[in-house]
N, C-alpha and C positions, 0 to 999 in steps of 0.2 A: 419378314426379309430375312434372312441367312446370312452368317457371310463366313465363305470357306478360304481359309488359309497354310496354304502348304509348304510346312518346315522339313522338305526332306530330301534337297537336291544338294547335290555330291561336296556344295560350300556350303552345308549348315554348320559347320565343326570346323576352327579353323583353328588351324595349326600354331599354337605357344597365346593365342585369343581367345579362342575357347565357341562356343557356341556364338555363332552371329546374331540372333536374335535378343542374346544377351551382355551384347557391347554396350558398355558406357556411354553414356550421349549428352553430354553436360548434367549429369546425376539422374538419369533415367534409363529404362534400356531400351535397346535399337525399337524392338516388337511396339511395348507401350506406349510409345515418343512416337512412331509412325501410326498405329491404329487406334490412338487415341485424340489425333488431329485430321481427322478422317471427319466429313462433315457431317454424313451420317450417324456420324461417333452415341449423340445421344440421341437417337432412336430409336438403336440396339443395346437388348440385356446384356447381362454377361454371359445367357445360354442362348444367346444367340448368334456363339463363334464357333465356330469349328476347328481345330488344329486337326494338323495328320500331319504324323514324327515318325522320324527310323526308330526302330526296335536296334539292330544290330554296330547303333555307335557310344548308346547304351546311355538313352537319353531321358531316363529318369528325373534329373536335375530341373531339363527346359519341360520337363512334362509337372513335375511339380509348379516350378513358377505361374507357370501358365493356368492350370487349375487355381492360384490360389487367388491369380490376379482379376480373371475370369471368373468367377465363382459358379459354378452347374454349368462352365462351358462343357463339350465336349471335345475329346482328344480321340483322334485315330489314330494308333500305332500301326506301322504297316512294315515287314522285314527288312526291306532293303531299298535301294538306288532305281528307284521305275525308269524309264525310256522317256520322262521329262513330269512338267507341273502338270499339263491336262491330263495327263494317267494319274498321279500322284492328289491331285484333285479329288479325282472321281473317289478315293473313299472317305472325301465327306461330303461329295455334294449326295452319295445314299443313303447317307443318315439328312436329308432335305426331304419334307413333307410334298407330293406334288402341288404344282399352281403357286407355288413360295415363292419370287424373288430372290436369286442366290446373285452375292458378291462374290467373287475368288478375287484374293485378295492378296499379289506377289510381295507383299510388306517391302519393299526395296526404293520407290521410288515414294518424296514426302510432298504433297499440293496445297493447293488451297483449293475451294471451288465452292465458292458458297451457293451458287447455280444448284446444287446435288444433297440440298440439307431435304430437298424432298425429290423424291424417285417413284415415278407414274410410266406402266406400261398400256401404249391401246392396240390394236386390236392384230397388228402388224408388226408392230415393237420385239426385237427380237434380244437385244444388245446396247450396253452403251458403254463406248469404251474412251474415257478422259483421256486425250490426247498436248501436248507441250507444243512447240518448234522447237527441233533439231534437227539436224544433218548429220549425228555420231554415228557410224554406224554400231554402237555396240544398243542399239535401244530394235523394238518391232517398229512397223512404222501402217502409218493408213493414209489411202488415198479417201478423198472425201471431196464431192461432187453435187451443188446444193443441198449442204448442210445432211447428204448421208455418205457413210461408209460403202465403196464399191468395191475396193480389194486391201488385202492385209495380210504381211509377210515378215518375217523374220528377223532380223540382223540385214536386211536389206533395203536400201534408202529409195524408197519408190517416192516419199514424197518427204515434207519436212514437217510432216504432220507423228511428231513420237507418240508411242502409246504410254501411258504412265502411271503399268502394267497393274491395273485395274480393273477387270472388266467384270459388269453388271447385265446376266442374266435372266430372263425373264420367267425363268422356271427348269426343272429338273430334267420338262422334256427337249427345251431345246439346247440346252447344255448336252444331250447324248445326241443328237441330231449335227449337233455341230462338230462332237469328237469322230461321229463315225465315219463323218465326209473326211476330215483330218484323215484319218488311218486309211479311206480309199486312196485318197490322192497323195498318203504317205512321200512318193516319190519326188513331187516339187513344193509341199508343205511343212516339209518336217528342215530342223537346220543342223546338221551335223548330226542323223539321226536321233534326234529329241524331237520330239512333239510339244512344243510350244501353244499358250493357250490363246497369244493377240492370234495367228494365221487361222484359229477357230468361226473367224468371221465370216471366210467365205464360204463355211456350211449353210451359215446361217442365212446368208442372203444368195446362195445358189436354192435353199428352200420357201424359197419368197417373201421372207425375215426385212423389214431395214432395222440397220445398225448406225447410230448415230456416234457424233464421238464429241460434246462440249469440250471445249476447252480448260485445263486450269493454270492457276500461277504463283508462283514462288517455288516456284520445282524446286528438289533438292534429292541430286542423284546419291541415294547410298550405297546403290554397285558398282556406282563407278570407282568406287574405293578399293575394291575387292577383284577389280580387272587386273 
């Protein structure tokens, strides 16, 4: 299993505060505290992490920190802002071997999820998207029926199941198929012309995969502090 962390969005550097992932959080950095608290952190080696950063804002400080904190990790640097996290993550997805589960972690929501310490995929499971209860329009939302996701939307409150900002795909093939679907249906799935990760669930469902959404607890939304 590999974990791709896109750190290339427009808010990655905050005027007066520096790089958002390096902001101090009770003596730790935001990025380390978030990733170290994931239920699968104990089974991932440092070299299982792939970070995607931007070169146009001078990310050497951030890149050096990532390499020192996760020795052997891959840091993929892209030249500038893309049209969304779905596309930025692709730079890291391409580094993942075929048939390897991929966690895309936006690293902006903390949570507890003991049920996710072990992650397995059956023949039809395309993705696992942890969620929590909310109706705030700053989040992505999932419709869940009989334990399976039937619809996903960005910044539209179509249910009370908000995405926790982590997306676990069965493999690179599933991710690419879902990304292609989002591009084909961009007029309905993008938000403000940006490709987000959550609506990719619609592509997996259309392709015949199932998508599950286990509940998480003790949610702390870091992103709310920057809205």
